[in-house]
MDAnalysis code that builds the backbone (N, CA, C; Angstrom):
import MDAnalysis as mda
import numpy as np

u = mda.Universe.empty(324, n_residues=108, atom_resindex=np.repeat(np.arange(108), 3), trajectory=True)
u.add_TopologyAttr("name", ["N", "CA", "C"] * 108)
u.add_TopologyAttr("resid", np.arange(1, 109))
u.add_TopologyAttr("resname", ["LYS", "HIS", "PHE", "ASP", "GLU", "TRP", "THR", "SER", "VAL", "TYR", "ILE", "GLY", "SER", "THR", "GLY", "VAL", "GLN", "ALA", "SER", "VAL", "LEU", "ARG", "ALA", "LEU", "ALA", "ARG", "ARG", "ALA", "GLY", "ALA", "HIS", "LEU", "PHE", "VAL", "GLU", "ASP", "GLU", "ASP", "ILE", "VAL", "VAL", "TYR", "ALA", "ASN", "GLU", "SER", "PHE", "VAL", "THR", "LEU", "HIS", "THR", "GLU", "ARG", "PRO", "GLY", "LYS", "ARG", "THR", "VAL", "LYS", "LEU", "VAL", "SER", "LYS", "THR", "ASP", "ALA", "ILE", "ASP", "VAL", "PHE", "ASP", "GLY", "ARG", "VAL", "MET", "GLY", "ARG", "CYS", "VAL", "ASP", "ALA", "PHE", "VAL", "ASP", "ASP", "LEU", "PRO", "GLN", "HIS", "LYS", "THR", "THR", "LEU", "TYR", "TYR", "THR", "GLY", "ASP", "ARG", "ALA", "THR", "TYR", "GLU", "ARG", "LEU", "LEU"])
u.atoms.positions = np.array([
    [0.765, -0.911, -0.195],
    [-0.164, -0.150, 0.180],
    [0.825, 1.592, 0.020],
    [0.300, 2.069, -0.704],
    [1.653, 2.931, -1.276],
    [0.876, 4.300, -0.105],
    [1.445, 5.136, 0.485],
    [1.263, 6.522, 1.559],
    [2.127, 7.486, 0.912],
    [1.881, 8.448, 1.514],
    [2.602, 9.649, 1.277],
    [4.292, 9.684, 1.338],
    [4.755, 8.992, 2.632],
    [5.825, 9.667, 1.975],
    [6.484, 7.490, 2.558],
    [5.901, 6.619, 2.447],
    [6.764, 5.025, 2.624],
    [5.332, 4.314, 1.775],
    [5.726, 3.166, 1.325],
    [5.048, 1.943, 1.150],
    [5.409, 0.983, 2.390],
    [4.122, 0.309, 2.132],
    [3.934, -0.717, 3.064],
    [3.687, -2.483, 1.944],
    [4.162, -3.801, 2.144],
    [4.513, -4.451, 1.864],
    [3.729, -5.308, 2.389],
    [3.052, -6.395, 2.373],
    [2.129, -7.729, 3.361],
    [2.754, -8.519, 2.509],
    [3.513, -9.811, 3.116],
    [3.681, -10.976, 2.426],
    [3.393, -12.094, 3.222],
    [2.371, -12.355, 3.179],
    [1.757, -13.619, 3.700],
    [1.861, -15.058, 3.511],
    [2.960, -15.274, 2.935],
    [3.770, -16.281, 2.892],
    [5.258, -16.438, 3.432],
    [5.777, -17.769, 4.082],
    [7.274, -17.922, 4.658],
    [8.129, -18.032, 3.846],
    [7.675, -18.412, 2.241],
    [8.531, -18.970, 1.518],
    [8.553, -18.313, 0.319],
    [9.172, -16.847, 0.598],
    [9.029, -15.559, -0.235],
    [10.785, -16.026, -1.270],
    [10.662, -15.814, -2.021],
    [11.761, -16.053, -3.246],
    [13.002, -14.980, -3.347],
    [14.123, -15.462, -3.210],
    [14.848, -14.163, -2.757],
    [14.858, -12.809, -3.972],
    [14.574, -13.223, -4.915],
    [14.346, -12.211, -6.047],
    [13.281, -11.399, -5.915],
    [12.022, -11.292, -5.269],
    [11.398, -10.902, -4.737],
    [11.531, -9.801, -3.804],
    [12.270, -10.276, -2.586],
    [13.313, -9.538, -1.725],
    [14.282, -8.690, -1.933],
    [14.895, -9.346, -3.179],
    [15.518, -8.088, -3.814],
    [15.049, -7.287, -4.293],
    [13.977, -6.827, -4.829],
    [13.066, -6.291, -5.577],
    [12.913, -5.023, -4.921],
    [12.085, -5.861, -3.715],
    [11.948, -4.817, -2.875],
    [12.622, -4.011, -2.383],
    [13.813, -4.642, -2.095],
    [14.802, -4.068, -1.480],
    [15.979, -2.835, -2.221],
    [16.199, -3.300, -3.550],
    [16.518, -2.506, -4.695],
    [15.513, -0.732, -4.629],
    [14.018, -1.046, -4.508],
    [13.224, -0.263, -4.747],
    [13.007, 0.142, -3.781],
    [13.613, 0.253, -2.451],
    [13.475, 0.694, -1.074],
    [14.391, 1.464, -1.029],
    [15.690, 1.560, -2.173],
    [16.835, 2.174, -1.908],
    [18.259, 1.623, -1.161],
    [17.396, 0.404, -1.003],
    [18.748, -0.204, 0.054],
    [19.811, -0.919, -0.581],
    [21.327, -0.513, -0.269],
    [22.772, -1.390, -1.184],
    [22.034, -2.698, -1.145],
    [22.445, -3.322, -2.357],
    [23.149, -4.961, -2.457],
    [23.842, -5.224, -2.674],
    [24.604, -6.253, -1.718],
    [26.488, -6.169, -2.108],
    [26.292, -7.027, -3.129],
    [25.612, -7.714, -3.562],
    [25.691, -8.646, -4.805],
    [24.115, -9.023, -5.239],
    [24.073, -9.498, -6.637],
    [23.549, -9.482, -7.202],
    [22.810, -11.178, -7.259],
    [23.372, -12.097, -7.121],
    [23.800, -13.236, -7.372],
    [22.302, -13.726, -6.576],
    [21.658, -14.942, -7.058],
    [20.195, -15.169, -6.057],
    [21.323, -16.476, -4.901],
    [22.115, -16.920, -5.199],
    [22.508, -18.143, -4.423],
    [23.498, -17.672, -3.228],
    [23.225, -16.461, -2.838],
    [24.538, -15.830, -1.932],
    [23.528, -15.449, -0.891],
    [24.103, -15.766, 0.707],
    [23.708, -15.401, 1.606],
    [24.186, -14.543, 2.035],
    [24.492, -12.924, 2.457],
    [24.960, -11.259, 2.904],
    [25.075, -11.605, 3.892],
    [25.775, -11.280, 4.954],
    [25.659, -10.626, 5.834],
    [26.863, -9.523, 6.335],
    [26.368, -8.191, 6.268],
    [26.915, -7.091, 6.565],
    [27.137, -5.993, 7.622],
    [28.299, -5.486, 7.915],
    [27.950, -4.238, 8.732],
    [28.843, -3.182, 7.951],
    [29.052, -2.316, 8.972],
    [30.012, -1.326, 8.831],
    [31.617, -1.789, 8.408],
    [32.230, -2.430, 8.684],
    [33.072, -2.719, 8.793],
    [33.424, -4.574, 8.213],
    [32.692, -5.221, 7.922],
    [32.732, -6.574, 7.584],
    [31.543, -6.496, 6.612],
    [32.186, -7.826, 5.210],
    [30.731, -8.257, 4.737],
    [31.064, -9.718, 4.458],
    [30.029, -10.649, 5.175],
    [30.583, -12.235, 5.221],
    [29.632, -12.934, 3.713],
    [30.060, -13.684, 3.062],
    [29.591, -14.104, 1.955],
    [29.351, -15.530, 2.348],
    [28.208, -16.621, 2.063],
    [27.855, -17.935, 2.010],
    [27.096, -18.280, 0.549],
    [28.132, -19.204, -0.122],
    [27.453, -19.670, -1.490],
    [27.239, -20.897, -1.368],
    [25.739, -20.747, -2.485],
    [25.406, -22.167, -2.298],
    [25.830, -22.832, -3.808],
    [26.712, -21.816, -4.722],
    [27.268, -22.852, -6.041],
    [28.660, -22.182, -6.827],
    [29.637, -22.714, -6.998],
    [30.854, -21.908, -6.736],
    [30.772, -21.069, -8.417],
    [31.393, -20.107, -8.280],
    [31.771, -19.226, -9.764],
    [32.181, -17.351, -9.119],
    [32.468, -16.868, -9.950],
    [33.220, -15.637, -9.895],
    [31.962, -14.516, -8.879],
    [32.088, -14.212, -8.073],
    [30.822, -12.632, -7.845],
    [31.579, -11.436, -7.578],
    [30.844, -10.682, -8.390],
    [31.345, -9.305, -7.582],
    [30.711, -8.738, -6.482],
    [31.168, -8.224, -5.720],
    [30.445, -7.257, -4.187],
    [30.680, -5.963, -4.436],
    [29.820, -5.516, -4.684],
    [29.533, -4.069, -4.549],
    [29.527, -2.964, -3.506],
    [30.661, -2.360, -2.843],
    [30.448, -1.943, -1.525],
    [30.009, -0.710, -1.607],
    [29.537, -0.369, -0.105],
    [28.662, 1.027, -0.315],
    [29.675, 2.430, -0.602],
    [30.756, 2.548, -0.586],
    [31.360, 3.405, -0.863],
    [33.185, 2.763, -1.062],
    [33.986, 3.626, -1.850],
    [35.386, 2.986, -1.620],
    [36.143, 3.189, -1.018],
    [36.759, 2.234, -0.758],
    [37.768, 1.215, 0.892],
    [38.295, 0.780, 0.254],
    [39.044, -0.021, 1.029],
    [40.014, -1.177, 0.764],
    [39.336, -2.646, 1.409],
    [39.602, -3.576, 0.377],
    [38.948, -4.447, 0.778],
    [39.636, -5.891, 0.838],
    [39.685, -6.501, 2.027],
    [40.674, -7.352, 2.574],
    [39.627, -8.969, 2.720],
    [40.326, -10.331, 2.559],
    [39.993, -11.046, 3.163],
    [40.509, -11.581, 3.677],
    [39.700, -11.758, 5.198],
    [39.935, -11.798, 6.460],
    [41.024, -13.320, 7.058],
    [39.959, -14.429, 6.416],
    [40.250, -15.669, 6.225],
    [41.907, -15.877, 6.064],
    [42.428, -15.173, 4.624],
    [44.083, -15.698, 4.203],
    [44.408, -14.223, 3.357],
    [44.115, -13.446, 4.198],
    [44.769, -12.025, 4.568],
    [44.848, -11.684, 2.836],
    [44.182, -12.099, 1.350],
    [44.359, -11.028, 0.294],
    [43.883, -10.044, 0.275],
    [44.226, -9.217, -0.184],
    [43.614, -7.488, -0.521],
    [42.827, -8.314, -1.579],
    [41.480, -7.802, -1.613],
    [41.111, -7.671, -2.978],
    [41.009, -6.351, -3.269],
    [41.040, -5.433, -2.882],
    [41.223, -3.972, -3.738],
    [41.624, -3.065, -2.356],
    [41.947, -1.875, -2.976],
    [42.317, -0.737, -2.429],
    [41.719, 0.440, -3.352],
    [40.723, 1.279, -1.972],
    [39.968, 2.264, -2.668],
    [39.181, 1.906, -3.570],
    [38.254, 0.766, -3.666],
    [37.770, 0.725, -4.962],
    [35.993, 0.464, -4.353],
    [35.935, 0.949, -5.014],
    [34.050, 0.624, -4.985],
    [33.254, -1.272, -5.371],
    [34.014, -1.702, -5.587],
    [33.639, -3.039, -6.014],
    [34.905, -4.052, -6.468],
    [34.783, -4.791, -5.938],
    [35.671, -6.535, -6.265],
    [34.743, -7.702, -6.642],
    [35.859, -8.300, -7.392],
    [35.428, -9.918, -7.772],
    [35.982, -11.097, -7.296],
    [35.592, -11.790, -7.294],
    [36.212, -12.999, -6.571],
    [35.553, -14.836, -6.382],
    [36.421, -15.139, -7.066],
    [36.512, -17.090, -7.621],
    [35.904, -17.358, -6.313],
    [34.596, -17.684, -6.265],
    [34.262, -18.944, -5.036],
    [33.735, -19.696, -5.709],
    [34.259, -21.093, -4.407],
    [34.235, -22.695, -4.456],
    [32.390, -22.440, -3.783],
    [31.908, -23.941, -4.359],
    [30.769, -24.284, -3.715],
    [29.947, -24.062, -2.074],
    [29.406, -23.963, -1.511],
    [29.495, -23.826, -0.255],
    [30.638, -23.214, 0.504],
    [31.044, -21.853, 0.325],
    [32.181, -21.271, 1.147],
    [31.757, -20.528, 1.600],
    [32.122, -19.908, 2.743],
    [32.021, -18.530, 3.728],
    [33.118, -17.889, 3.595],
    [33.190, -16.502, 2.773],
    [34.121, -15.786, 3.331],
    [33.790, -14.668, 4.251],
    [34.537, -13.917, 4.488],
    [34.739, -13.004, 5.370],
    [35.387, -11.539, 4.528],
    [35.215, -10.621, 4.695],
    [35.832, -9.440, 3.878],
    [35.920, -8.216, 4.631],
    [37.172, -7.805, 5.199],
    [37.569, -6.306, 5.948],
    [37.156, -5.443, 4.870],
    [36.044, -4.391, 5.100],
    [36.036, -3.189, 4.129],
    [36.304, -1.749, 5.044],
    [37.137, -1.619, 4.842],
    [37.555, -0.337, 5.570],
    [39.253, 0.188, 5.872],
    [39.753, 0.823, 6.110],
    [41.377, 1.309, 6.439],
    [42.383, 0.751, 6.142],
    [42.966, 0.169, 5.123],
    [43.825, -0.966, 5.623],
    [45.300, -1.161, 7.009],
    [45.501, 0.197, 6.842],
    [46.349, 0.466, 8.360],
    [45.812, 0.300, 9.296],
    [44.040, 0.355, 9.525],
    [43.400, -0.167, 10.811],
    [42.798, -1.350, 10.522],
    [43.108, -2.322, 9.574],
    [42.601, -3.848, 9.543],
    [44.478, -4.430, 10.436],
    [45.441, -3.896, 9.841],
    [46.649, -4.106, 10.318],
    [47.140, -3.872, 12.028],
    [46.509, -2.742, 12.596],
    [46.288, -2.651, 13.663],
    [45.404, -3.281, 14.558],
    [44.209, -3.588, 13.903],
    [43.359, -4.784, 14.503],
    [43.989, -6.205, 15.158],
    [44.604, -6.448, 13.849],
    [45.302, -7.704, 14.083],
    [46.662, -8.032, 15.362],
])
């Protein structure tokens, strides 16, 4: 239902497809880190976590330009980038730090 400054969406089912939720998020102006349907994403101001169902190259779109580092193996995915690509195997969970590299190194 459309209101003057917001829209309400009612979904009466627990089995909502990811494509529907993604379309609603896009329409609301939410940031989408990945476009792939087979990925679970958890993110906060400093980290992005992905879990894949299928293997393949994934483009991760960041909120703003920053450094991106794979926490588990130390790979620098990019410096001052707003997106990066990683080739991930099936059923892989990855954790990326997104922020200043010097701060990341101090935290270690």
